[in-house]
C-alpha positions as CSV (number, residue, x, y, z in Angstrom):
1,M,123.4,90.0,111.1
2,L,120.5,90.4,108.6
3,L,121.4,89.3,105.1
4,V,119.7,91.2,102.4
5,S,119.3,89.6,99.0
6,V,120.6,91.6,96.0
7,K,118.5,89.6,93.6
8,S,115.7,91.5,91.9
9,D,112.1,90.7,92.6
10,A,111.7,89.3,89.1
11,I,114.5,86.8,89.7
12,L,113.1,85.8,93.1
13,I,109.7,85.4,91.6
14,T,111.0,83.2,88.8
15,E,112.9,81.1,91.4
16,A,109.8,80.8,93.6
17,L,107.7,79.7,90.6
18,E,110.4,77.0,90.0
19,G,109.8,75.7,93.5
20,S,112.4,77.6,95.6
21,E,110.9,78.2,99.0
22,N,114.0,80.3,99.9
23,A,113.3,82.7,97.1
24,Y,109.7,83.3,98.3
25,S,111.0,83.7,101.9
26,L,113.3,86.4,100.7
27,L,110.4,88.2,99.0
28,T,108.4,87.9,102.1
29,A,111.2,89.3,104.3
30,R,111.7,92.1,101.8
31,Y,108.1,93.4,102.0
32,W,106.7,92.0,105.3
33,Q,107.1,95.2,107.3
34,R,105.9,97.5,104.6
35,I,102.7,95.4,104.1
36,F,102.2,95.1,107.8
37,R,102.5,98.9,108.3
38,L,100.0,99.5,105.4
39,L,97.6,97.1,107.0
40,R,98.2,98.5,110.5
41,R,97.3,102.0,109.4
42,R,94.3,100.6,107.5
43,V,92.7,98.6,110.3
44,N,94.2,100.3,113.4
45,D,94.8,97.0,115.1
46,S,98.2,95.3,115.3
47,A,96.9,91.8,115.8
48,L,94.5,92.1,112.9
49,A,97.2,93.6,110.7
50,E,99.5,90.7,111.5
51,E,96.8,88.2,110.6
52,L,96.0,90.1,107.3
53,T,99.7,90.3,106.5
54,Q,100.0,86.6,106.8
55,E,96.9,86.1,104.6
56,T,98.3,88.5,102.1
57,F,101.6,86.6,101.7
58,L,99.8,83.3,101.6
59,A,97.4,84.5,98.9
60,A,100.3,86.0,96.9
61,Y,102.2,82.7,97.1
62,R,99.1,80.7,96.0
63,H,98.6,83.1,93.0
64,L,102.2,83.9,92.2
65,N,101.8,82.5,88.8
66,S,99.1,85.1,88.0
67,F,101.6,88.0,88.7
68,R,102.1,89.4,85.2
69,G,105.0,91.8,86.1
70,D,103.4,94.8,84.5
71,S,103.5,96.5,87.9
72,L,105.9,96.4,90.9
73,F,105.6,93.3,93.0
74,Y,105.1,95.6,96.0
75,T,102.1,97.2,94.2
76,W,100.6,93.8,93.6
77,L,101.1,92.9,97.2
78,C,99.4,96.2,98.2
79,T,96.4,95.3,96.1
80,I,96.1,91.9,97.7
81,A,96.5,93.4,101.2
82,I,93.9,96.2,100.6
83,N,91.5,93.6,99.2
84,K,92.0,91.5,102.3
85,A,91.4,94.5,104.6
86,S,88.4,95.8,102.6
87,K,85.9,94.1,104.9
88,T,87.4,95.9,107.8
89,P,86.0,99.4,108.5
90,L,88.5,102.1,107.6
91,R,89.6,103.5,110.9
92,S,93.0,104.7,109.9
93,L,91.8,108.3,109.4
94,K,90.9,108.4,113.1
95,T,94.4,109.6,114.0
96,E,95.0,110.3,117.6
97,I,95.9,113.9,118.2
98,E,98.9,114.4,120.5
99,L,98.1,116.8,123.2
100,H,100.7,119.5,123.6
101,T,100.5,122.3,126.0
102,T,100.6,124.8,123.1
103,I,97.3,123.5,121.6
104,S,94.4,125.4,122.9
105,P,91.1,123.6,123.6
106,E,89.5,125.6,120.8
107,T,92.1,124.3,118.3
108,L,91.7,120.8,119.5
109,L,87.9,121.0,119.2
110,E,88.2,122.4,115.7
111,T,90.6,119.7,114.7
112,K,88.3,117.0,116.0
113,Q,85.3,118.5,114.3
114,T,87.2,118.7,111.0
115,M,88.3,115.0,111.3
116,D,84.8,114.0,112.1
117,M,83.6,115.8,108.9
118,V,86.4,114.2,106.8
119,L,85.4,110.7,108.1
120,K,81.7,111.4,107.4
121,V,82.4,112.5,103.9
122,W,84.9,109.7,103.4
123,G,82.1,107.2,104.0
124,T,80.0,108.7,101.2
125,L,82.8,108.6,98.6
126,P,82.7,105.9,95.9
127,R,84.9,103.0,96.8
128,K,87.4,103.6,94.0
129,Q,87.8,107.2,95.2
130,Q,88.4,106.0,98.7
131,R,91.0,103.5,97.6
132,A,92.8,105.9,95.2
133,L,93.0,108.6,97.9
134,Y,94.2,106.2,100.5
135,L,97.0,104.8,98.2
136,R,98.1,108.3,97.3
137,E,98.0,110.0,100.7
138,Y,98.8,107.1,103.1
139,E,101.0,104.9,100.9
140,S,102.6,107.7,98.8
141,M,102.0,105.6,95.7
142,R,102.6,107.0,92.2
143,Y,99.5,107.5,90.1
144,Y,100.7,104.8,87.7
145,D,100.9,102.3,90.5
146,I,97.5,103.4,91.8
147,G,96.1,102.8,88.4
148,V,97.6,99.3,88.4
149,A,96.2,98.6,91.8
150,L,92.7,99.8,90.9
151,R,92.9,98.3,87.3
152,C,92.5,101.7,85.6
153,K,94.6,104.1,83.6
154,E,97.0,106.5,85.3
155,G,95.0,109.5,84.2
156,Y,91.8,108.1,85.8
157,A,93.7,107.4,89.0
158,K,94.6,111.1,89.1
159,K,91.0,112.0,88.5
160,L,89.8,109.7,91.3
161,V,92.2,111.3,93.8
162,Y,91.2,114.8,92.6
163,L,87.5,114.1,92.9
164,A,87.8,112.6,96.4
165,K,89.8,115.6,97.6
166,R,87.4,118.1,95.9
167,T,84.4,116.4,97.5
168,I,86.0,116.4,101.0
169,R,87.0,120.1,100.6
170,K,83.6,121.1,99.4
171,E,81.7,119.4,102.2
172,I,84.0,120.9,104.8
173,D,83.8,124.4,103.3
174,D,80.0,124.1,103.1
175,K,79.7,123.2,106.8
176,R,81.8,126.0,108.0
């Protein structure tokens, strides 16, 4: 039977800072799968995602005293994880399309061409726009948390997502 801690993140962080390995183990257990899934989508490689997840939690442990608590602990972990994965090319947008008998070859070709255009435009976006759009669309993060992760105001996080989407839409519409 899996035991789930009812202690808040803040309490577990305090206990971990006081030397409790068990408290940090509980935090790790609480967020391991979510961070792994984030990284798995980001790098499109399970082994690499596992390694990056380990590095994320190790870095978080080493720098736990720098966690200010002005964001969710999970948001802070996401920031560390994304920074760890930032050297890895973004391949998460290369989603595999399931082939169904109802999809015509024309529709499949059009979808592939659209995805290729999105990936091409994605590569030209400023880094902050890429990260903001990724956090919003793939992690379903709130704009406030995106702002914390990117070290900017919530309103600017909204603007970054808007600008990224507008650029992608414009490029796709111009090429059609």
